[in-house]
N, C-alpha and C positions, 0 to 999 in steps of 0.2 A: 190180857197180859197181866202178870203179877208183878208186884213191886220187888219180889225177891230176885227177879231177873237182873243180872248185873249189866250196867251200862259201861261200855268202854269206848275210848276215843275212836277206834277204827270203825266200830258199828255206828256210832253217832255220825261220823263223817260220811259214811256210806249212805245212811238214811237221809241225812240233811241234804246230801248231794242229789237226791232224787227229786228235789224241788227245783224246777228250772228257773233260772234267773237271767237277767240281762247282764252284760259285762260293761263296766264303766272304768274309766281311768281318772284318777285324781292327779293333777300336775300343776306345778308352779315353778317360777324361777327362784332359785335360792342361790344367793351370791352370784347371780348372772348365769347360772347353769340350770337346765331343766331337771327337776326331780319329779318322779312319778311312780305310782303303784296302780295295779289293776285291782278292782274290787267287784264282788258280785253281791254284796249286801246292801247296795244302794236302794233306798226307798223314800217315798214322799212321807212327810210327817204332818205338816200344817200349811194351810193356805194363808192364815192371818195370825202371826207373821209367816211369811213364806220360808218354810224350813224343810230340809231333807236330812237323811242320816246315812251313815256308813258305819260298819264295824271294823275296827282295826286291832289286830293281834298285838298284845304287849311285846311280843318278840320282834315286831317290825323294826328294822334298823333305819328305814326310810322315813317313817312318820314323824319322829322327833325333829327332823329337818323340815319336812314338808308342812307339818302342822304349824310351824312358826311363821309361815308366809302370810302376808297381809291379805292376799286373795289367792284362791285355789280354783283352778278350772276343773270341771268334771265333763268328760267326753263320754257319751253313750256310744259304744262301738257298733258299727254297722257290720253286716254279715261278711263283707270282704276285708275286714280288719282282723281276722283271726291271728295272723302273724304278729301284728302289733299287740294283741292281747297276750300272746305267749311271751313276747319280748318284755313287756312291761310287768308281767307276773314273775319273771326270772329274778333270782337273787344275785346273779352275777352279770358282769359286763355292762356296757353302755346301753341302758334301756331305750335311749332315744336314737341310737345309730340308725341312719337310713330312714327315719320317720319324718314325715312332713308335719310341721306344727306351727302354730301362731301364738302370739302372746298379747295380753292387754297391757295398757300403761301401768296397771297395778301389779302386774307380774303373774296373772293367771295364765296357764298354758292349755291350749286346746289342740287335739289331733285333727288334722285336715281329713275330711271324709267321714267324720263321725255323724251319726244320725241325729244327735241332739247334743246340746252343750248348756252348762250352767256355770255362771260366775258366782263363786261362793266365798264366804268368810266363816271361820270357825266361831260358833256361838257358844258351845259348851261341850265338854267331854264328860261322859258318865261311865265310871268303872262298872264292868259287867263280866264277872268271871275272868277268863284269860284274855278278854278283849276290852276295848273301850267303845262305847257307842258315841260317835261324834256327830253332834248336831251342827248343821251348817246353814247359815242364812243365805237365801238366794237374792242376789242383786240384779242379775240379768239372765236371760236364757233364750234359746232359739232351737229350732228343729228342722231337720232335713229328711224326716222319715217318709215324706211323700215320694222321695227319690232313693232312699236307702232302707233296706230291710235290716232289722236288728240282729246282732250276734247273741246267741244264747249259750249258757253254760249249764249242762245237765249230765249227771253221772260221771263227773270228772272229765268231760269232753266238751269242746266247743262244737256247737251245732247251729244249723240254720232252721228257721221256721219252714214247715211244709205248708204250702197254700193250696 
């Protein structure tokens, strides 16, 4: 491939979307109301200190509120939570309508039925093009993947793993 080949946002999005990812939800209570967004850029960063990262678009209208929470819950969605993923990825409406969730005393919010969960605190935000890389410190975590298969996002569609 030559450098003269132009990159455009549509081609980038299509090719980047061919890399399958899990689907996670960041959520917290903000002024007593749950705020949340779906993310597919969740990844582990460090064991010592325990850090993970997500990438958040500068255009997000949710992150300025959510990012100010003292604790943020991350729920790794299970295969049967596709509707929750769609709902939390939506830009309109009540993202938590009809969803079962729980909260910690610090205000982190977790979706019931998720395959895994992490209780997080914003450590650092690093500007990166039209997104910020958000580093989050892990304070607690748990997993239910022995009983829940993960939800996967690939080629702009939610999918299940074939075993």
